[in-house]
C-alpha positions, -999 to 999 in steps of 0.1 A, spaced: -130 492 716 -104 476 733 -116 487 766 -148 474 763 -138 438 751 -117 438 784 -149 440 805 -160 404 820 -193 410 812 -186 419 777 -165 390 770 -194 367 788 -219 382 764 -198 376 733 -194 342 744 -230 337 751 -235 352 713 -214 322 698 -229 295 719 -265 308 713 -258 307 671 -276 271 668 -304 287 685 -304 315 665 -303 295 630 -331 270 641 -355 303 648 -337 322 618 -350 289 597 -389 289 614 -393 323 602 -383 323 570 -410 296 563 -436 321 573 -450 342 548 -445 381 550 -448 402 522 -454 438 528 -487 448 549 -491 411 557 -463 403 583 -491 395 611 -481 362 615 -442 367 619 -450 396 643 -467 375 669 -436 349 661 -413 375 670 -432 389 701 -435 356 720 -399 357 715 -388 387 725 -412 381 759 -394 352 762 -356 368 758 -366 393 787 -373 425 767 -400 446 785 -431 469 776 -432 439 744 -457 448 721 -473 451 685 -477 486 675 -506 503 653 -485 493 620 -476 460 630 -436 469 641 -429 446 670 -412 465 701 -392 457 733 -371 474 753 -339 467 771 -338 493 801 -302 515 802 -287 524 836 -283 557 836 -292 591 813 -277 579 782 -290 581 746 -321 562 734 -313 538 705 -330 520 684 -319 487 664 -345 471 640 -347 441 609 -375 444 590 -403 414 590 -414 419 556 -400 403 523 -404 410 483 -422 376 481 -464 373 477 -481 349 499 -486 324 477 -450 319 470 -430 281 478 -414 288 511 -402 252 510 -366 254 532 -339 234 510 -305 224 522 -275 214 496 -244 205 516 -238 238 540 -263 259 521 -298 267 528 -323 282 504 -353 297 507 -372 329 493 -363 356 521 -339 337 541 -315 364 543 -333 398 533 -341 404 562 -353 372 582 -316 367 594 -313 402 606 -348 398 628 -334 364 643 -301 380 655 -320 405 671 -333 379 693 -302 364 699 -291 399 712 -319 400 737 -309 371 748 -275 381 754 -279 406 773 -307 391 797 -285 363 803 -254 386 814 -275 412 828 -255 439 805 -269 474 804 -256 503 783 -261 535 797 -297 546 778 -324 525 767 -322 500 736 -352 499 714 -355 467 697 -377 467 664 -389 438 638 -405 463 617 -430 463 589 -430 472 554 -394 482 545 -395 465 506 -408 483 480 -443 499 478 -442 492 516 -421 525 510 -407 523 549 -441 525 566 -426 508 597 -399 529 607 -418 562 594 -446 554 620 -418 546 648 -402 579 641 -432 601 633 -428 626 659 -396 633 661 -398 660 634 -424 683 654 -421 679 688 -396 693 710 -375 675 738 -359 702 762 -365 694 802 -347 665 819 -353 650 849 -336 615 865 -356 591 884 -353 556 902 -366 526 884 -368 489 898 -355 472 871 -348 433 874 -311 426 868 -297 392 873 -324 379 892 -325 405 914 -341 440 918 -321 466 917 -330 505 917 -314 521 886 -314 557 870 -339 562 839 -338 588 816 -369 609 819 -381 643 799 -413 667 808 -427 657 773 -412 625 769 -416 612 738 -423 574 730 -406 579 692 -378 598 704 -344 582 695 -309 596 698 -295 569 674 -305 541 649 -290 508 639 -308 486 609 -294 452 604 -301 448 564 -271 437 541 -257 405 531 -220 419 542 -214 411 576 -187 443 579 -206 465 557 -217 498 565 -244 519 547 -242 554 562 -259 574 533 -297 575 522 -311 570 489 -343 588 484 -367 578 459 -402 586 443 -425 561 430 -454 571 406 -482 551 393 -492 572 362 -525 560 341 -533 576 309 -571 578 303 -590 580 269 -622 570 254 -606 539 234 -621 523 202 -618 499 172 -581 502 158 -599 508 121 -633 524 125 -623 545 155 -589 558 140 -584 594 144 -589 595 181 -559 603 204 -544 568 220 -536 567 254 -505 540 246 -490 566 223 -496 594 247 -476 568 271 -451 559 244 -438 596 242 -435 599 275 -415 570 281 -395 582 251 -391 616 268 -380 599 298 -353 580 286 -337 613 271 -332 627 308 -297 638 316 -288 633 352 -258 642 376 -234 610 384 -224 628 416 -249 630 434 -259 598 415 -296 604 402 -315 576 383 -349 570 367 -365 538 352 -401 531 339 -403 497 356 -440 483 350 -458 490 319 -496 478 317 -527 484 291 -545 475 262 -569 448 255 -562 432 217 -542 440 187 -572 459 171 -585 477 198 -572 513 206 -568 511 246 -590 530 266 -563 531 293 -528 523 299 -502 530 328 -468 527 337 -449 524 373 -420 551 374 -388 550 398 -368 580 408 -338 580 430 -311 603 442 -288 606 475 -292 643 476 -328 658 482 -323 687 459 -317 667 428 -345 642 435 -368 670 435 -354 687 401 -358 653 386 -395 653 399 -405 684 385 -388 673 348 -407 642 351 -437 655 359 -438 684 327 -423 654 304 -460 635 310 -482 664 305 -462 676 272 -466 641 260 -504 639 268 -504 678 251 -489 665 222 -507 633 216 -540 652 219 -531 678 193 -518 651 169 -552 643 160 -584 665 154 -608 649 171 -613 676 199 -641 657 218 -621 622 229 -591 637 247 -566 620 269 -561 631 302 -533 614 327 -536 607 364 -505 609 390 -508 586 420 -479 584 443 -467 548 452 -434 562 475 -416 582 490 -383 578 504 -362 608 516 -328 612 511 -300 624 534 -260 622 539 -234 617 568 -200 619 562 -179 589 570 -160 605 595 -191 607 616 -196 594 654 -217 565 645 -197 550 616 -165 552 635 -179 537 662 -190 505 635 -159 503 624 -139 502 658 -165 471 663 -157 454 629 -119 460 638 -124 447 672 -136 410 660 -109 414 633 -133 425 604 -123 447 575 -151 472 571 -168 470 531 -179 510 526 -209 504 505 -222 543 514 -254 547 500 -287 525 497 -322 525 503 -330 513 538 -348 517 571 -322 540 579 -331 565 555 -358 578 579 -335 590 609 -307 601 589 -331 623 567 -340 637 601 -305 646 612 -305 612 633 -271 594 637 -281 561 618 -264 534 596 -275 497 582 -252 470 591 -247 434 577 -262 404 595 -241 375 599 -230 346 576 -229 345 538 -259 351 516 -271 359 476 -300 357 454 -317 384 473 -351 395 462 -351 362 439 -371 325 449 -331 313 448 -321 334 477 -296 314 500 -279 315 532 -246 299 546 -242 298 582 -204 304 580 -191 327 615 -226 341 617 -221 351 652 -202 381 641 -229 398 633 -248 401 670 -213 399 685 -205 433 666 -240 447 669 -236 442 708 -203 461 711 -218 485 688 -245 491 709 -224 492 742 -203 521 725 -230 544 713 -249 540 748 -221 545 771 -209 517 792 -193 519 828 -163 540 819 -164 538 783 -179 570 765 -156 575 734 -186 568 711 -213 579 731 -245 597 711 -258 626 730 -295 635 733 -311 651 706 -334 680 713 -363 676 683 -373 712 672 
């Protein structure tokens, strides 16, 4: 990484990012006041699309699900890398997004997670355009939708939708005219006989409040809405028929007794329950939302099977409890989310490149390890991927008291610039360059 730092163009780009920091903050604060709950990111997406065009990216567009994408072409036969930040937040559209400032602290719901990351994507693009720096591979900038909650990683799932089902093998080189520093130059661009629009050799997500943090393991999850159906009736005159809420209570008791491994960490939770109309009514219907997680796909599969069986047993027990054979309880399962699990070793190439980039800027790496982020999708497909932190300080994420402090915030995009060039390959520096992936 020291070799990269010695390059005049790299130094200019790093300086640009520091000088661009105030503009990045301004756009950051503008975006955090745009409502963008999952599945309703359109207004913010259009804001980002215009900024990507202004920043000099090519092929800027909004895809079928609402992701905003733009490309910075590489100079040769290098890996194709995506860098992403998500546009959605956890807050409903009606949430008060009034921006407040007290001292050096700004507060607004969604100001950190993940609005800051999207602002840094735009600054990175401007830095590349201003200095003309190009790695060997194409860099795809993506402001993606639906990372949060029941968004279920929809944006990145769409971006990688072809990676597990199409083979990329034959490769040719072609010359392509690209605008570099105001003049047209011919550069080599990577083309494949069956080129995939959605083919990537590496992935970086910016999505953590710890600037030097690295997440390199994917916590998988399954989420279900479980609904118990009955006939319902009066609590006194109808007494003796199976009660959906009692069946759900039996199910919750069984779930609460599950034993799961600490390593690999595997968890479960009944998060929301609904049902009933009055204290003197046997409910006709009730429901619960259940979340199950693990860093190990096998353990998550076993837990899911155990969960389904516990629900079926609870319904059978409630029905057997009463003599009424005409009013039976039934149950339905609606999967509300499925995020794949996956692991990478701390010593893998992309993690080591991120560590080196942190060190080059005087930052000590914080190993966060496992989390549920957009990186889940590429990690589960065997594609090198990590999630890193944005610049500055923040806290209170997923609450209306979320805050951000503009402290050495340029260090986030500076690290990402070094990381992108290292993974892509830049001039003679190829120590951390990622290989092309052949998709089977």
